[in-house]
SENU-688708 format. One record per residue: x, y, z of N, C-alpha, C, O in turn; residue number from 1. Coordinates in nm, 3 decimals. Atoms other than C-alpha are relative to their C-alpha. Last residue first. Layout:
<pts>
pt n_east:X; n_north:Y; n_up:Z; ca_east:X; ca_north:Y; ca_up:Z; c_east:X; c_north:Y; c_up:Z; o_east:X; o_north:Y; o_up:Z; k:NUM
...
</pts>
This chain:
<pts>
pt n_east:0.049; n_north:-0.124; n_up:0.058; ca_east:-30.757; ca_north:0.518; ca_up:7.002; c_east:-0.149; c_north:-0.005; c_up:-0.030; o_east:-0.206; o_north:0.092; o_up:-0.080; k:116
pt n_east:-0.032; n_north:-0.115; n_up:-0.082; ca_east:-30.607; ca_north:0.262; ca_up:7.238; c_east:-0.064; c_north:0.129; c_up:-0.050; o_east:-0.081; o_north:0.225; o_up:0.026; k:115
pt n_east:0.074; n_north:0.011; n_up:-0.126; ca_east:-30.776; ca_north:-0.042; ca_up:7.085; c_east:0.025; c_north:0.120; c_up:0.091; o_east:-0.056; o_north:0.151; o_up:0.178; k:114
pt n_east:0.129; n_north:-0.069; n_up:0.017; ca_east:-30.644; ca_north:0.074; ca_up:6.745; c_east:-0.086; c_north:-0.008; c_up:0.126; o_east:-0.178; o_north:0.073; o_up:0.143; k:113
pt n_east:-0.015; n_north:-0.139; n_up:-0.043; ca_east:-30.299; ca_north:-0.030; ca_up:6.864; c_east:-0.132; c_north:0.075; c_up:-0.009; o_east:-0.156; o_north:0.168; o_up:0.068; k:112
pt n_east:0.059; n_north:-0.011; n_up:-0.135; ca_east:-30.417; ca_north:-0.390; ca_up:6.824; c_east:0.014; c_north:0.141; c_up:0.056; o_east:-0.056; o_north:0.178; o_up:0.151; k:111
pt n_east:0.135; n_north:-0.052; n_up:0.015; ca_east:-30.339; ca_north:-0.344; ca_up:6.454; c_east:-0.071; c_north:0.014; c_up:0.135; o_east:-0.170; o_north:0.087; o_up:0.147; k:110
pt n_east:0.001; n_north:-0.144; n_up:-0.026; ca_east:-29.975; ca_north:-0.392; ca_up:6.553; c_east:-0.138; c_north:0.063; c_up:-0.016; o_east:-0.162; o_north:0.173; o_up:0.034; k:109
pt n_east:-0.057; n_north:-0.077; n_up:0.109; ca_east:-30.024; ca_north:-0.769; ca_up:6.582; c_east:-0.019; c_north:0.151; c_up:0.024; o_east:-0.094; o_north:0.191; o_up:0.113; k:108
pt n_east:-0.038; n_north:0.112; n_up:0.085; ca_east:-29.910; ca_north:-0.793; ca_up:6.856; c_east:-0.127; c_north:-0.069; c_up:-0.044; o_east:-0.187; o_north:-0.139; o_up:0.037; k:107
pt n_east:0.023; n_north:-0.043; n_up:0.139; ca_east:-29.944; ca_north:-0.462; ca_up:7.030; c_east:0.052; c_north:-0.103; c_up:-0.098; o_east:0.141; o_north:-0.076; o_up:-0.178; k:106
pt n_east:-0.109; n_north:0.063; n_up:0.072; ca_east:-29.976; ca_north:-0.617; ca_up:7.378; c_east:-0.029; c_north:0.031; c_up:-0.147; o_east:-0.127; o_north:-0.019; o_up:-0.203; k:105
pt n_east:0.028; n_north:0.106; n_up:0.098; ca_east:-30.207; ca_north:-0.371; ca_up:7.541; c_east:0.131; c_north:-0.061; c_up:-0.046; o_east:0.237; o_north:0.002; o_up:-0.040; k:104
pt n_east:-0.119; n_north:0.049; n_up:0.068; ca_east:-30.210; ca_north:-0.141; ca_up:7.842; c_east:-0.043; c_north:-0.110; c_up:-0.095; o_east:-0.141; o_north:-0.181; o_up:-0.071; k:103
pt n_east:0.011; n_north:0.111; n_up:0.094; ca_east:-30.477; ca_north:0.071; ca_up:8.002; c_east:0.138; c_north:-0.041; c_up:-0.050; o_east:0.232; o_north:0.038; o_up:-0.048; k:102
pt n_east:0.046; n_north:0.120; n_up:-0.069; ca_east:-30.494; ca_north:0.292; ca_up:8.311; c_east:-0.013; c_north:-0.122; c_up:-0.089; o_east:-0.060; o_north:-0.227; o_up:-0.044; k:101
pt n_east:0.081; n_north:-0.023; n_up:-0.119; ca_east:-30.286; ca_north:0.568; ca_up:8.155; c_east:-0.033; c_north:-0.131; c_up:0.070; o_east:0.056; o_north:-0.207; o_up:0.107; k:100
pt n_east:0.064; n_north:-0.130; n_up:0.016; ca_east:-30.160; ca_north:0.451; ca_up:7.818; c_east:-0.093; c_north:0.020; c_up:0.118; o_east:-0.205; o_north:-0.030; o_up:0.119; k:99
pt n_east:0.072; n_north:-0.044; n_up:-0.120; ca_east:-29.918; ca_north:0.160; ca_up:7.823; c_east:-0.051; c_north:0.141; c_up:-0.024; o_east:0.021; o_north:0.228; o_up:-0.071; k:98
pt n_east:0.034; n_north:-0.141; n_up:0.007; ca_east:-29.807; ca_north:-0.020; ca_up:7.506; c_east:-0.083; c_north:0.035; c_up:0.123; o_east:-0.186; o_north:-0.029; o_up:0.149; k:97
pt n_east:0.109; n_north:-0.030; n_up:-0.093; ca_east:-29.631; ca_north:-0.354; ca_up:7.536; c_east:-0.019; c_north:0.151; c_up:-0.003; o_east:0.077; o_north:0.227; o_up:0.011; k:96
pt n_east:-0.013; n_north:-0.109; n_up:-0.095; ca_east:-29.421; ca_north:-0.448; ca_up:7.235; c_east:-0.124; c_north:0.012; c_up:0.090; o_east:-0.234; o_north:-0.027; o_up:0.052; k:95
pt n_east:-0.016; n_north:-0.143; n_up:0.017; ca_east:-29.352; ca_north:-0.729; ca_up:7.287; c_east:-0.057; c_north:0.045; c_up:-0.133; o_east:-0.077; o_north:-0.037; o_up:-0.222; k:94
pt n_east:0.052; n_north:-0.046; n_up:0.129; ca_east:-29.395; ca_north:-1.076; ca_up:7.430; c_east:0.012; c_north:0.152; c_up:-0.007; o_east:0.007; o_north:0.219; o_up:0.096; k:93
pt n_east:0.113; n_north:-0.093; n_up:-0.001; ca_east:-29.176; ca_north:-1.142; ca_up:7.735; c_east:-0.038; c_north:0.040; c_up:-0.142; o_east:0.046; o_north:0.086; o_up:-0.219; k:92
pt n_east:0.125; n_north:0.074; n_up:-0.018; ca_east:-28.958; ca_north:-1.455; ca_up:7.751; c_east:-0.124; c_north:0.088; c_up:-0.010; o_east:-0.236; o_north:0.037; o_up:-0.010; k:91
pt n_east:0.037; n_north:0.061; n_up:0.128; ca_east:-28.658; ca_north:-1.273; ca_up:7.603; c_east:-0.132; c_north:-0.076; c_up:0.010; o_east:-0.195; o_north:-0.105; o_up:-0.092; k:90
pt n_east:0.095; n_north:-0.084; n_up:0.073; ca_east:-28.660; ca_north:-1.064; ca_up:7.920; c_east:-0.039; c_north:-0.054; c_up:-0.137; o_east:-0.138; o_north:-0.011; o_up:-0.195; k:89
pt n_east:-0.034; n_north:0.013; n_up:0.141; ca_east:-28.495; ca_north:-1.341; ca_up:8.120; c_east:-0.105; c_north:0.072; c_up:-0.085; o_east:-0.213; o_north:0.020; o_up:-0.110; k:88
pt n_east:-0.138; n_north:0.047; n_up:0.014; ca_east:-28.481; ca_north:-1.296; ca_up:8.500; c_east:0.046; c_north:-0.004; c_up:-0.146; o_east:0.164; o_north:0.017; o_up:-0.175; k:87
pt n_east:-0.084; n_north:-0.105; n_up:-0.057; ca_east:-28.797; ca_north:-1.084; ca_up:8.517; c_east:0.148; c_north:-0.037; c_up:-0.018; o_east:0.231; o_north:0.050; o_up:-0.044; k:86
pt n_east:0.004; n_north:-0.114; n_up:0.092; ca_east:-28.974; ca_north:-1.324; ca_up:8.282; c_east:0.089; c_north:0.114; c_up:0.048; o_east:0.153; o_north:0.182; o_up:-0.032; k:85
pt n_east:-0.083; n_north:0.036; n_up:0.117; ca_east:-28.865; ca_north:-1.625; ca_up:8.490; c_east:0.007; c_north:0.118; c_up:-0.098; o_east:0.113; o_north:0.144; o_up:-0.155; k:84
pt n_east:-0.140; n_north:-0.007; n_up:-0.041; ca_east:-29.007; ca_north:-1.452; ca_up:8.800; c_east:0.094; c_north:-0.036; c_up:-0.115; o_east:0.198; o_north:0.028; o_up:-0.132; k:83
pt n_east:-0.033; n_north:-0.142; n_up:-0.011; ca_east:-29.340; ca_north:-1.398; ca_up:8.624; c_east:0.147; c_north:0.018; c_up:0.040; o_east:0.216; o_north:0.103; o_up:-0.016; k:82
pt n_east:-0.015; n_north:-0.046; n_up:0.138; ca_east:-29.348; ca_north:-1.766; ca_up:8.530; c_east:0.039; c_north:0.148; c_up:-0.002; o_east:0.126; o_north:0.189; o_up:-0.079; k:81
pt n_east:-0.128; n_north:0.053; n_up:0.046; ca_east:-29.289; ca_north:-1.858; ca_up:8.894; c_east:0.029; c_north:0.046; c_up:-0.143; o_east:0.142; o_north:0.082; o_up:-0.177; k:80
pt n_east:-0.105; n_north:-0.078; n_up:-0.066; ca_east:-29.574; ca_north:-1.628; ca_up:8.997; c_east:0.139; c_north:-0.048; c_up:-0.042; o_east:0.229; o_north:0.034; o_up:-0.061; k:79
pt n_east:-0.008; n_north:-0.129; n_up:0.069; ca_east:-29.805; ca_north:-1.784; ca_up:8.737; c_east:0.109; c_north:0.087; c_up:0.062; o_east:0.178; o_north:0.161; o_up:-0.008; k:78
pt n_east:0.106; n_north:-0.093; n_up:-0.043; ca_east:-29.725; ca_north:-2.124; ca_up:8.885; c_east:0.017; c_north:0.129; c_up:-0.079; o_east:0.122; o_north:0.154; o_up:-0.139; k:77
pt n_east:-0.042; n_north:-0.119; n_up:-0.071; ca_east:-29.507; ca_north:-2.363; ca_up:8.686; c_east:-0.121; c_north:0.084; c_up:0.040; o_east:-0.220; o_north:0.092; o_up:-0.033; k:76
pt n_east:0.121; n_north:-0.062; n_up:-0.055; ca_east:-29.665; ca_north:-2.694; ca_up:8.590; c_east:0.041; c_north:0.119; c_up:0.087; o_east:0.006; o_north:0.127; o_up:0.205; k:75
pt n_east:-0.007; n_north:-0.043; n_up:-0.140; ca_east:-29.395; ca_north:-2.819; ca_up:8.361; c_east:-0.130; c_north:0.063; c_up:0.045; o_east:-0.210; o_north:0.110; o_up:-0.037; k:74
pt n_east:0.009; n_north:0.116; n_up:-0.089; ca_east:-29.412; ca_north:-3.028; ca_up:8.045; c_east:-0.001; c_north:0.037; c_up:0.147; o_east:-0.012; o_north:-0.050; o_up:0.233; k:73
pt n_east:0.106; n_north:0.091; n_up:0.045; ca_east:-29.488; ca_north:-2.752; ca_up:7.795; c_east:-0.020; c_north:-0.117; c_up:0.097; o_east:-0.131; o_north:-0.167; o_up:0.112; k:72
pt n_east:0.132; n_north:-0.045; n_up:-0.045; ca_east:-29.284; ca_north:-2.498; ca_up:7.991; c_east:-0.112; c_north:-0.096; c_up:-0.038; o_east:-0.210; o_north:-0.109; o_up:0.035; k:71
pt n_east:0.096; n_north:0.108; n_up:0.022; ca_east:-28.963; ca_north:-2.693; ca_up:7.936; c_east:-0.140; c_north:0.034; c_up:0.051; o_east:-0.201; o_north:-0.043; o_up:0.125; k:70
pt n_east:0.075; n_north:0.012; n_up:-0.126; ca_east:-28.738; ca_north:-2.425; ca_up:8.087; c_east:-0.112; c_north:-0.103; c_up:-0.009; o_east:-0.181; o_north:-0.130; o_up:0.089; k:69
pt n_east:-0.091; n_north:0.049; n_up:-0.103; ca_east:-28.496; ca_north:-2.480; ca_up:7.798; c_east:-0.071; c_north:-0.019; c_up:0.135; o_east:-0.038; o_north:-0.110; o_up:0.211; k:68
pt n_east:-0.022; n_north:0.144; n_up:0.023; ca_east:-28.779; ca_north:-2.446; ca_up:7.546; c_east:0.090; c_north:-0.061; c_up:0.108; o_east:0.067; o_north:-0.173; o_up:0.152; k:67
pt n_east:0.129; n_north:0.067; n_up:-0.020; ca_east:-28.891; ca_north:-2.112; ca_up:7.685; c_east:0.018; c_north:-0.151; c_up:-0.014; o_east:-0.033; o_north:-0.228; o_up:0.067; k:66
pt n_east:0.021; n_north:0.009; n_up:-0.145; ca_east:-28.528; ca_north:-1.995; ca_up:7.712; c_east:-0.131; c_north:-0.072; c_up:0.033; o_east:-0.139; o_north:-0.146; o_up:0.130; k:65
pt n_east:-0.086; n_north:0.107; n_up:-0.050; ca_east:-28.472; ca_north:-2.072; ca_up:7.341; c_east:-0.025; c_north:-0.022; c_up:0.150; o_east:-0.033; o_north:-0.136; o_up:0.196; k:64
pt n_east:-0.133; n_north:-0.034; n_up:-0.051; ca_east:-28.762; ca_north:-1.847; ca_up:7.249; c_east:0.073; c_north:-0.123; c_up:0.054; o_east:0.012; o_north:-0.218; o_up:0.103; k:63
pt n_east:-0.102; n_north:0.044; n_up:0.097; ca_east:-29.051; ca_north:-1.958; ca_up:7.032; c_east:0.142; c_north:0.026; c_up:0.047; o_east:0.238; o_north:0.001; o_up:-0.027; k:62
pt n_east:-0.015; n_north:0.145; n_up:0.002; ca_east:-29.306; ca_north:-1.949; ca_up:7.314; c_east:0.104; c_north:-0.051; c_up:-0.099; o_east:0.139; o_north:-0.169; o_up:-0.097; k:61
pt n_east:-0.046; n_north:0.022; n_up:0.138; ca_east:-29.278; ca_north:-1.582; ca_up:7.396; c_east:0.038; c_north:-0.147; c_up:-0.011; o_east:0.140; o_north:-0.190; o_up:0.043; k:60
pt n_east:-0.125; n_north:0.071; n_up:0.031; ca_east:-29.477; ca_north:-1.573; ca_up:7.718; c_east:0.027; c_north:-0.006; c_up:-0.149; o_east:-0.063; o_north:-0.027; o_up:-0.230; k:59
pt n_east:-0.094; n_north:-0.097; n_up:0.055; ca_east:-29.744; ca_north:-1.308; ca_up:7.775; c_east:0.133; c_north:-0.063; c_up:-0.039; o_east:0.226; o_north:0.006; o_up:-0.080; k:58
pt n_east:0.055; n_north:-0.048; n_up:0.127; ca_east:-30.034; ca_north:-1.549; ca_up:7.828; c_east:0.095; c_north:0.098; c_up:-0.070; o_east:0.077; o_north:0.130; o_up:-0.188; k:57
pt n_east:-0.010; n_north:0.107; n_up:0.100; ca_east:-29.837; ca_north:-1.739; ca_up:8.096; c_east:-0.053; c_north:0.042; c_up:-0.137; o_east:-0.014; o_north:-0.015; o_up:-0.239; k:56
pt n_east:-0.136; n_north:0.012; n_up:0.053; ca_east:-29.792; ca_north:-1.414; ca_up:8.288; c_east:0.011; c_north:-0.107; c_up:-0.109; o_east:0.081; o_north:-0.086; o_up:-0.208; k:55
pt n_east:-0.084; n_north:0.074; n_up:-0.095; ca_east:-30.170; ca_north:-1.377; ca_up:8.316; c_east:0.140; c_north:-0.007; c_up:-0.060; o_east:0.156; o_north:0.003; o_up:-0.181; k:54
pt n_east:-0.070; n_north:0.120; n_up:0.044; ca_east:-30.345; ca_north:-1.108; ca_up:8.118; c_east:0.071; c_north:-0.065; c_up:0.117; o_east:0.107; o_north:0.000; o_up:0.216; k:53
pt n_east:0.088; n_north:0.111; n_up:-0.038; ca_east:-30.602; ca_north:-0.836; ca_up:8.185; c_east:0.058; c_north:-0.132; c_up:-0.052; o_east:-0.012; o_north:-0.213; o_up:-0.115; k:52
pt n_east:0.030; n_north:0.073; n_up:0.124; ca_east:-30.381; ca_north:-0.589; ca_up:7.997; c_east:-0.100; c_north:-0.112; c_up:0.024; o_east:-0.145; o_north:-0.176; o_up:-0.071; k:51
pt n_east:0.059; n_north:-0.094; n_up:0.095; ca_east:-30.386; ca_north:-0.344; ca_up:8.289; c_east:-0.039; c_north:-0.068; c_up:-0.131; o_east:-0.134; o_north:-0.026; o_up:-0.198; k:50
pt n_east:0.135; n_north:-0.031; n_up:-0.050; ca_east:-30.326; ca_north:-0.635; ca_up:8.527; c_east:-0.071; c_north:0.095; c_up:-0.095; o_east:-0.189; o_north:0.076; o_up:-0.125; k:49
pt n_east:0.084; n_north:0.118; n_up:0.024; ca_east:-30.032; ca_north:-0.756; ca_up:8.318; c_east:-0.143; c_north:0.026; c_up:0.045; o_east:-0.238; o_north:-0.012; o_up:-0.024; k:48
pt n_east:0.030; n_north:0.003; n_up:0.144; ca_east:-29.888; ca_north:-0.404; ca_up:8.321; c_east:-0.089; c_north:-0.118; c_up:-0.035; o_east:-0.184; o_north:-0.104; o_up:-0.113; k:47
pt n_east:0.095; n_north:-0.108; n_up:0.029; ca_east:-29.918; ca_north:-0.385; ca_up:8.698; c_east:-0.039; c_north:0.002; c_up:-0.148; o_east:-0.155; o_north:0.020; o_up:-0.182; k:46
pt n_east:0.130; n_north:0.041; n_up:-0.054; ca_east:-29.751; ca_north:-0.726; ca_up:8.742; c_east:-0.107; c_north:0.105; c_up:-0.030; o_east:-0.219; o_north:0.070; o_up:-0.067; k:45
pt n_east:0.054; n_north:0.098; n_up:0.093; ca_east:-29.469; ca_north:-0.616; ca_up:8.510; c_east:-0.135; c_north:-0.051; c_up:0.048; o_east:-0.225; o_north:-0.075; o_up:-0.034; k:44
pt n_east:0.041; n_north:-0.068; n_up:0.123; ca_east:-29.416; ca_north:-0.305; ca_up:8.719; c_east:-0.061; c_north:-0.098; c_up:-0.099; o_east:-0.164; o_north:-0.068; o_up:-0.160; k:43
pt n_east:0.120; n_north:-0.079; n_up:-0.027; ca_east:-29.413; ca_north:-0.499; ca_up:9.048; c_east:-0.052; c_north:0.068; c_up:-0.126; o_east:-0.173; o_north:0.069; o_up:-0.151; k:42
pt n_east:0.110; n_north:0.096; n_up:-0.011; ca_east:-29.165; ca_north:-0.757; ca_up:8.919; c_east:-0.131; c_north:0.075; c_up:0.020; o_east:-0.233; o_north:0.039; o_up:-0.039; k:41
pt n_east:0.002; n_north:0.056; n_up:-0.135; ca_east:-28.939; ca_north:-0.477; ca_up:8.809; c_east:-0.116; c_north:-0.098; c_up:0.003; o_east:-0.204; o_north:-0.093; o_up:-0.083; k:40
pt n_east:0.122; n_north:-0.001; n_up:-0.079; ca_east:-28.905; ca_north:-0.439; ca_up:8.436; c_east:0.031; c_north:-0.045; c_up:0.142; o_east:0.112; o_north:-0.136; o_up:0.163; k:39
pt n_east:0.082; n_north:0.120; n_up:-0.020; ca_east:-28.556; ca_north:-0.383; ca_up:8.304; c_east:-0.127; c_north:0.025; c_up:0.082; o_east:-0.134; o_north:0.114; o_up:0.166; k:38
pt n_east:0.072; n_north:-0.038; n_up:-0.122; ca_east:-28.422; ca_north:-0.046; ca_up:8.185; c_east:-0.099; c_north:-0.112; c_up:0.031; o_east:-0.216; o_north:-0.104; o_up:-0.007; k:37
pt n_east:-0.089; n_north:-0.097; n_up:-0.066; ca_east:-28.159; ca_north:-0.155; ca_up:7.931; c_east:-0.060; c_north:0.045; c_up:0.133; o_east:0.010; o_north:0.055; o_up:0.234; k:36
pt n_east:-0.126; n_north:0.071; n_up:-0.016; ca_east:-28.336; ca_north:-0.471; ca_up:7.814; c_east:0.103; c_north:0.089; c_up:0.070; o_east:0.193; o_north:0.040; o_up:0.138; k:35
pt n_east:0.001; n_north:0.072; n_up:-0.127; ca_east:-28.669; ca_north:-0.303; ca_up:7.878; c_east:0.118; c_north:-0.096; c_up:0.016; o_east:0.127; o_north:-0.167; o_up:0.115; k:34
pt n_east:-0.066; n_north:0.125; n_up:0.036; ca_east:-28.597; ca_north:-0.050; ca_up:7.605; c_east:0.012; c_north:-0.080; c_up:0.130; o_east:0.096; o_north:-0.049; o_up:0.215; k:33
pt n_east:-0.080; n_north:0.056; n_up:-0.107; ca_east:-28.847; ca_north:0.218; ca_up:7.698; c_east:0.054; c_north:-0.135; c_up:-0.047; o_east:-0.022; o_north:-0.228; o_up:-0.072; k:32
pt n_east:-0.045; n_north:0.138; n_up:0.020; ca_east:-28.988; ca_north:0.437; ca_up:7.423; c_east:0.085; c_north:-0.041; c_up:0.120; o_east:0.170; o_north:0.035; o_up:0.166; k:31
pt n_east:-0.133; n_north:0.025; n_up:-0.054; ca_east:-29.190; ca_north:0.747; ca_up:7.511; c_east:0.034; c_north:-0.146; c_up:-0.026; o_east:-0.051; o_north:-0.234; o_up:-0.007; k:30
pt n_east:-0.022; n_north:0.120; n_up:-0.081; ca_east:-29.488; ca_north:0.860; ca_up:7.310; c_east:0.144; c_north:-0.007; c_up:0.045; o_east:0.233; o_north:0.058; o_up:-0.010; k:29
pt n_east:-0.112; n_north:-0.023; n_up:-0.089; ca_east:-29.645; ca_north:1.161; ca_up:7.141; c_east:0.017; c_north:-0.123; c_up:0.089; o_east:-0.078; o_north:-0.165; o_up:0.156; k:28
pt n_east:0.022; n_north:0.027; n_up:-0.142; ca_east:-29.871; ca_north:1.042; ca_up:6.861; c_east:0.128; c_north:0.025; c_up:0.078; o_east:0.237; o_north:-0.019; o_up:0.039; k:27
pt n_east:-0.030; n_north:-0.120; n_up:-0.074; ca_east:-29.838; ca_north:1.204; ca_up:6.519; c_east:-0.020; c_north:-0.012; c_up:0.150; o_east:-0.045; o_north:0.087; o_up:0.219; k:26
pt n_east:0.126; n_north:-0.054; n_up:-0.051; ca_east:-30.018; ca_north:0.917; ca_up:6.347; c_east:0.023; c_north:0.128; c_up:0.081; o_east:-0.073; o_north:0.191; o_up:0.126; k:25
pt n_east:0.082; n_north:-0.041; n_up:0.116; ca_east:-29.706; ca_north:0.847; ca_up:6.139; c_east:-0.132; c_north:0.061; c_up:0.044; o_east:-0.185; o_north:0.149; o_up:-0.025; k:24
pt n_east:-0.059; n_north:-0.121; n_up:0.058; ca_east:-29.494; ca_north:0.844; ca_up:6.456; c_east:-0.086; c_north:0.053; c_up:-0.114; o_east:-0.112; o_north:0.173; o_up:-0.123; k:23
pt n_east:0.030; n_north:-0.108; n_up:-0.094; ca_east:-29.731; ca_north:0.593; ca_up:6.619; c_east:0.057; c_north:0.132; c_up:-0.050; o_east:-0.009; o_north:0.236; o_up:-0.039; k:22
pt n_east:0.142; n_north:-0.030; n_up:0.013; ca_east:-29.709; ca_north:0.374; ca_up:6.308; c_east:-0.040; c_north:0.114; c_up:0.093; o_east:-0.115; o_north:0.204; o_up:0.053; k:21
pt n_east:0.016; n_north:-0.071; n_up:0.128; ca_east:-29.328; ca_north:0.393; ca_up:6.309; c_east:-0.146; c_north:0.041; c_up:-0.019; o_east:-0.174; o_north:0.153; o_up:-0.061; k:20
pt n_east:-0.042; n_north:-0.138; n_up:-0.022; ca_east:-29.324; ca_north:0.303; ca_up:6.680; c_east:-0.010; c_north:0.082; c_up:-0.129; o_east:-0.038; o_north:0.202; o_up:-0.124; k:19
pt n_east:0.091; n_north:-0.067; n_up:-0.093; ca_east:-29.534; ca_north:-0.005; ca_up:6.611; c_east:0.040; c_north:0.145; c_up:0.020; o_east:-0.044; o_north:0.234; o_up:0.011; k:18
pt n_east:0.122; n_north:-0.032; n_up:0.074; ca_east:-29.337; ca_north:-0.113; ca_up:6.305; c_east:-0.098; c_north:0.079; c_up:0.087; o_east:-0.164; o_north:0.171; o_up:0.040; k:17
pt n_east:-0.034; n_north:-0.108; n_up:0.095; ca_east:-29.012; ca_north:-0.090; ca_up:6.503; c_east:-0.124; c_north:0.041; c_up:-0.080; o_east:-0.146; o_north:0.161; o_up:-0.102; k:16
pt n_east:-0.021; n_north:-0.123; n_up:-0.079; ca_east:-29.160; ca_north:-0.294; ca_up:6.788; c_east:0.029; c_north:0.118; c_up:-0.092; o_east:-0.026; o_north:0.226; o_up:-0.074; k:15
pt n_east:0.133; n_north:-0.046; n_up:-0.040; ca_east:-29.291; ca_north:-0.556; ca_up:6.543; c_east:0.010; c_north:0.129; c_up:0.082; o_east:-0.074; o_north:0.218; o_up:0.068; k:14
pt n_east:0.070; n_north:-0.053; n_up:0.117; ca_east:-28.944; ca_north:-0.586; ca_up:6.385; c_east:-0.138; c_north:0.056; c_up:0.038; o_east:-0.174; o_north:0.164; o_up:-0.007; k:13
pt n_east:0.121; n_north:0.077; n_up:0.033; ca_east:-28.769; ca_north:-0.631; ca_up:6.720; c_east:-0.076; c_north:0.068; c_up:-0.115; o_east:-0.105; o_north:0.187; o_up:-0.109; k:12
pt n_east:-0.031; n_north:0.083; n_up:0.117; ca_east:-28.420; ca_north:-0.474; ca_up:6.726; c_east:-0.120; c_north:-0.083; c_up:-0.047; o_east:-0.112; o_north:-0.149; o_up:-0.150; k:11
pt n_east:-0.017; n_north:-0.076; n_up:0.124; ca_east:-28.539; ca_north:-0.192; ca_up:6.953; c_east:0.031; c_north:-0.082; c_up:-0.125; o_east:0.002; o_north:-0.037; o_up:-0.236; k:10
pt n_east:-0.137; n_north:0.041; n_up:0.031; ca_east:-28.672; ca_north:-0.429; ca_up:7.222; c_east:0.026; c_north:0.063; c_up:-0.137; o_east:-0.036; o_north:0.023; o_up:-0.235; k:9
pt n_east:-0.043; n_north:0.065; n_up:0.123; ca_east:-28.981; ca_north:-0.255; ca_up:7.345; c_east:0.141; c_north:-0.056; c_up:0.010; o_east:0.217; o_north:-0.030; o_up:0.104; k:8
pt n_east:-0.105; n_north:0.087; n_up:-0.055; ca_east:-29.193; ca_north:-0.106; ca_up:7.617; c_east:0.042; c_north:-0.092; c_up:-0.112; o_east:-0.039; o_north:-0.169; o_up:-0.165; k:7
pt n_east:-0.021; n_north:0.122; n_up:0.078; ca_east:-29.388; ca_north:0.172; ca_up:7.443; c_east:0.118; c_north:-0.075; c_up:0.062; o_east:0.231; o_north:-0.027; o_up:0.058; k:6
pt n_east:-0.132; n_north:0.059; n_up:-0.018; ca_east:-29.517; ca_north:0.439; ca_up:7.678; c_east:0.004; c_north:-0.130; c_up:-0.077; o_east:-0.084; o_north:-0.215; o_up:-0.065; k:5
pt n_east:-0.010; n_north:0.139; n_up:0.043; ca_east:-29.809; ca_north:0.662; ca_up:7.582; c_east:0.144; c_north:-0.045; c_up:0.020; o_east:0.238; o_north:0.025; o_up:-0.017; k:4
pt n_east:-0.102; n_north:0.030; n_up:0.101; ca_east:-29.845; ca_north:0.982; ca_up:7.776; c_east:-0.001; c_north:-0.149; c_up:-0.029; o_east:-0.026; o_north:-0.232; o_up:0.059; k:3
pt n_east:-0.099; n_north:0.101; n_up:-0.036; ca_east:-30.166; ca_north:1.058; ca_up:7.958; c_east:0.096; c_north:-0.024; c_up:-0.115; o_east:0.057; o_north:-0.022; o_up:-0.232; k:2
pt n_east:0.009; n_north:0.122; n_up:0.077; ca_east:-30.343; ca_north:1.381; ca_up:7.868; c_east:0.112; c_north:-0.095; c_up:0.043; o_east:0.226; o_north:-0.053; o_up:0.065; k:1
</pts>
């Protein structure tokens, strides 16, 4: 059986709720704090592919870095956005749950049901 990996920021409320729900369901999973163990560009690209998402769809739009980079007025390419996410992890929506060949953005946490 494939192991579930939760890519998270431990101080994030949604991340904490997600791991609590997985614990309550008795699911075996591994937590990865991507602030301590950062995503490589290749890994984030693979996760995006598994989620069938573009980098622009995974952006956290309420972050200071998002506003500073002026995404609303810029025409950044998806690759440029991916590079910004690698440089500044605050731009990445979370938590990301990976299970074998699938991955989801567990936001809201009810999306976890897509894995089961």
